[in-house]
DRENDRENBA-838156 format. One line per 8 residues: number of its first residue (from 1); their letters; for each residue x, y, z of C-alpha. Coordinates in steps of 0.05 Angstrom, whole numbers, plus 5000, padded with zeros to 4 digits. Layout:
<nodes>
NUM	a	X/Y/Z | ...
</nodes>
This chain:
<nodes>
1	mnqmtdls	3233/6729/5170 | 3292/6740/5217 | 3257/6697/5269 | 3258/6640/5219 | 3332/6649/5206 | 3347/6647/5280 | 3307/6583/5290 | 3343/6549/5232
9	astqmpld	3410/6567/5261 | 3393/6534/5327 | 3366/6470/5297 | 3410/6412/5318 | 3401/6369/5255 | 3458/6339/5214 | 3439/6374/5150 | 3494/6395/5102
17	pdacwdaf	3469/6462/5073 | 3514/6457/5012 | 3491/6386/4996 | 3418/6406/5006 | 3427/6466/4959 | 3459/6421/4907 | 3400/6373/4912 | 3352/6431/4899
25	lrrdrald	3393/6454/4839 | 3390/6382/4811 | 3316/6378/4830 | 3335/6310/4859 | 3271/6270/4868 | 3310/6215/4905 | 3318/6262/4964 | 3246/6283/4969
33	gqfvgavl	3223/6269/5040 | 3293/6273/5069 | 3289/6348/5083 | 3255/6411/5059 | 3281/6478/5035 | 3248/6541/5063 | 3250/6608/5027 | 3259/6667/5074
41	ttgiyckp	3230/6718/5026 | 3165/6682/5010 | 3154/6640/5073 | 3145/6577/5030 | 3178/6509/5040 | 3189/6459/4983 | 3216/6390/4970 | 3282/6383/4931
49	scaarhpr	3249/6364/4865 | 3204/6425/4864 | 3199/6453/4793 | 3191/6525/4816 | 3245/6576/4800 | 3302/6573/4851 | 3310/6631/4899 | 3376/6664/4914
57	renmiflp	3421/6619/4956 | 3423/6668/5014 | 3347/6668/5018 | 3341/6593/5031 | 3350/6551/5094 | 3340/6476/5103 | 3300/6439/5154 | 3293/6364/5169
65	dpeaaraa	3219/6357/5154 | 3154/6394/5140 | 3136/6394/5214 | 3199/6434/5230 | 3184/6482/5173 | 3113/6494/5197 | 3137/6503/5268 | 3184/6558/5242
73	gfraclrc	3126/6594/5209 | 3133/6571/5137 | 3075/6543/5095 | 3076/6487/5043 | 3088/6500/4970 | 3023/6490/4930 | 3063/6469/4869 | 3106/6412/4895
81	rpdevgrd	3062/6394/4956 | 3119/6372/5001 | 3072/6346/5056 | 3048/6291/5010 | 3116/6257/5005 | 3109/6225/5073 | 3039/6202/5057 | 3063/6171/4992
89	rlaveaak	3119/6132/5026 | 3073/6107/5080 | 3025/6083/5026 | 3082/6046/4990 | 3104/6013/5055 | 3032/5991/5069 | 3027/5964/4998 | 3091/5924/5006
97	lfiggaet	3063/5892/5070 | 2998/5877/5034 | 3035/5844/4976 | 3080/5806/5023 | 3021/5779/5063 | 2980/5757/5004 | 2978/5682/4987 | 2978/5699/4913
105	ppsleeva	3003/5763/4880 | 2947/5815/4883 | 2928/5855/4822 | 2950/5927/4812 | 2878/5948/4825 | 2877/5911/4891 | 2943/5940/4914 | 2924/6011/4894
113	ahagyaph	2856/6005/4928 | 2890/5981/4992 | 2936/6042/4989 | 2880/6089/4972 | 2905/6112/4904 | 2884/6107/4832 | 2918/6046/4798 | 2956/6084/4744
121	hfhrlfkr	2982/6136/4793 | 3002/6085/4846 | 3039/6044/4794 | 3084/6104/4779 | 3090/6121/4853 | 3109/6051/4874 | 3162/6045/4820 | 3191/6113/4837
129	etgltpaa	3197/6095/4911 | 3223/6023/4904 | 3253/6018/4834 | 3204/5961/4818 | 3132/5957/4795 | 3083/5924/4844 | 3082/5861/4800 | 3158/5858/4797
137	yarslrae	3162/5868/4872 | 3114/5810/4883 | 3155/5765/4836 | 3218/5783/4873 | 3187/5765/4940 | 3164/5698/4915 | 3233/5684/4885 | 3265/5701/4952
145	rlkaalee	3217/5653/4987 | 3233/5600/4936 | 3307/5609/4947 | 3299/5603/5023 | 3255/5541/5016 | 3305/5507/4970 | 3362/5521/5018 | 3323/5490/5075
153	ggsvtsai	3322/5423/5040 | 3263/5380/5018 | 3237/5371/4949 | 3236/5423/4894 | 3161/5413/4885 | 3145/5427/4958 | 3191/5488/4958 | 3154/5516/4897
161	yeagynap	3086/5511/4931 | 3112/5535/4998 | 3137/5598/4963 | 3066/5613/4939 | 3069/5589/4867 | 3007/5556/4837 | 3047/5521/4782 | 3120/5500/4772
169	srayadae	3123/5536/4705 | 3118/5605/4737 | 3168/5585/4791 | 3219/5565/4739 | 3207/5629/4699 | 3217/5672/4761 | 3277/5633/4783 | 3312/5643/4717
177	rhlgmtps	3301/5718/4725 | 3319/5725/4799 | 3365/5666/4815 | 3400/5662/4748 | 3384/5588/4742 | 3328/5538/4751 | 3304/5519/4822 | 3337/5450/4816
185	awkdggrg	3403/5480/4795 | 3401/5531/4852 | 3386/5476/4903 | 3444/5434/4877 | 3496/5490/4878 | 3491/5508/4804 | 3500/5437/4777 | 3481/5433/4704
193	vtirhvvv	3492/5507/4689 | 3544/5522/4636 | 3586/5584/4646 | 3635/5607/4593 | 3692/5651/4613 | 3751/5690/4586 | 3804/5736/4614 | 3818/5797/4572
201	esslgpvl	3867/5854/4580 | 3848/5926/4594 | 3888/5988/4611 | 3866/5977/4684 | 3890/5905/4686 | 3863/5836/4668 | 3788/5828/4669 | 3749/5763/4678
209	vaatakgl	3685/5761/4637 | 3638/5703/4648 | 3568/5689/4621 | 3513/5637/4621 | 3468/5626/4562 | 3425/5682/4590 | 3477/5736/4599 | 3537/5762/4637
217	crisfden	3543/5732/4707 | 3612/5758/4728 | 3657/5816/4710 | 3717/5826/4755 | 3789/5850/4756 | 3847/5805/4775 | 3806/5740/4776 | 3814/5676/4737
225	eadlrrrf	3781/5608/4728 | 3799/5586/4799 | 3763/5646/4828 | 3703/5632/4784 | 3701/5559/4805 | 3699/5580/4879 | 3638/5622/4864 | 3603/5570/4822
233	pkadlmgg	3631/5503/4849 | 3582/5457/4813 | 3574/5495/4748 | 3603/5469/4682 | 3659/5519/4666 | 3681/5525/4594 | 3727/5571/4555 | 3701/5629/4515
241	daalegla	3669/5625/4447 | 3658/5677/4392 | 3595/5704/4426 | 3631/5714/4493 | 3691/5745/4459 | 3644/5797/4430 | 3614/5811/4498 | 3683/5816/4529
249	aqvvrlie	3705/5866/4476 | 3645/5910/4494 | 3663/5905/4568 | 3734/5929/4553 | 3706/5987/4511 | 3663/6006/4571 | 3726/6008/4615 | 3765/6049/4564
257	epgrpidl	3708/6095/4542 | 3657/6097/4599 | 3613/6149/4566 | 3593/6102/4509 | 3521/6077/4512 | 3520/6001/4521 | 3467/5948/4529 | 3492/5880/4550
265	pldvcgta	3451/5819/4573 | 3455/5805/4647 | 3447/5742/4689 | 3455/5762/4761 | 3418/5737/4822 | 3399/5781/4880 | 3344/5799/4929 | 3292/5851/4913
273	fqqavwea	3333/5901/4954 | 3398/5885/4918 | 3365/5889/4850 | 3336/5957/4868 | 3405/5982/4890 | 3437/5956/4826 | 3383/5989/4783 | 3397/6054/4820
281	lraippge	3471/6047/4806 | 3458/6036/4732 | 3416/6099/4731 | 3476/6143/4751 | 3501/6177/4688 | 3576/6173/4671 | 3612/6232/4702 | 3565/6236/4762
289	trsygeia	3569/6205/4831 | 3521/6191/4888 | 3530/6179/4962 | 3508/6115/4995 | 3453/6155/5029 | 3428/6180/4962 | 3426/6109/4935 | 3386/6086/4996
297	aaigkpga	3338/6144/4987 | 3331/6131/4912 | 3303/6061/4926 | 3256/6085/4980 | 3299/6060/5039 | 3331/6123/5068 | 3349/6088/5132 | 3385/6031/5098
305	vraagtac	3450/6067/5081 | 3494/6011/5107 | 3453/5957/5072 | 3458/5997/5007 | 3534/5997/5016 | 3533/5922/5026 | 3491/5913/4963 | 3542/5954/4925
313	gdnglavl	3596/5907/4951 | 3556/5846/4929 | 3554/5871/4857 | 3584/5818/4812 | 3588/5859/4748 | 3644/5910/4757 | 3637/5973/4715 | 3573/5949/4681
321	ipchrvlr	3537/5959/4746 | 3577/6021/4765 | 3586/6016/4841 | 3650/6057/4831 | 3604/6118/4823 | 3584/6116/4896 | 3623/6158/4946 | 3620/6170/5020
329	sdgslggy	3577/6228/5044 | 3640/6270/5055 | 3660/6261/4982 | 3717/6213/4996 | 3724/6150/4953 | 3702/6100/5005 | 3715/6027/4987 | 3721/5987/4923
337	ayglerkk	3731/5913/4915 | 3785/5922/4862 | 3825/5977/4895 | 3817/6051/4904 | 3867/6067/4849 | 3821/6033/4798 | 3760/6069/4827 | 3796/6135/4821
345	alleregr	3819/6120/4750 | 3748/6101/4728 | 3719/6165/4758 | 3774/6207/4725 | 3758/6177/4657 | 3685/6190/4665 | 3699/6261/4687 | 3739/6272/4624
353	g	3680/6246/4584
</nodes>
């Protein structure tokens, strides 16, 4: 196997061996398809999530893809089947195009048949790659089209049908989920939406907590009613009530004790991509971090590292959607809307947990 070792050493790929090894130790499914690990003693190559027993570190090298591993003389693991990762991702991309091109949302059976998979298996595969089910992805696409049509002007009714809805009732239901308000309210800059707000103290400074009747729409440090009004210029802003005070108290507990499990109602708008990024952020356990590249890979968009970073910056629910758990690939803190000292403090608290 010395020939394999020599080939690996000459490969000009920007792989970080230590990061790759850590991914294998975590069995990190999010990085499947990004590289493979090849075992010098067995001649086998695997994907990071392979459930097989790990070899000794000195017996493993890392290559950018299965093609490079096969060219070096390795053969695919029969347990984790690393060659199928690329096929799965191509199938998901084809399914997304199929859903996006359909006049009405296709059924799971239709999507799976188009991709060439069994429905139940493809449902799991699609959600693993995108963070959404095929049905949720279709709803997100229609909501985005509705948003674009509303912003172009014209009547709400015409926008609803242009977006591909057969009935206004479904458009309003999707809009409440994805836009945070009804189509009419979105078109009119949030007019008619009531937002209650309160500023509470925490050990990291004052925190603005705001919510609609549906759930929390803004959590931020160092902001007040004036900042909230700039974000929602036509909404009806009101002071907090007992219900909001209770939500705010839970937000403060989350800041002070980040390891505590918490389930709070949300009302945030975002594209399908942003929602997938935010779901990936919420899946990071307290005390752990991810790189922007790992977040992009986790939602099935490994090339969208910069866009994933932008989606982190667009997060309107500080701490609850924990964008502070994302670091640069070199391990440095990177950016944070509320200051690096706060980001460092939050990570230190979670590390102590």
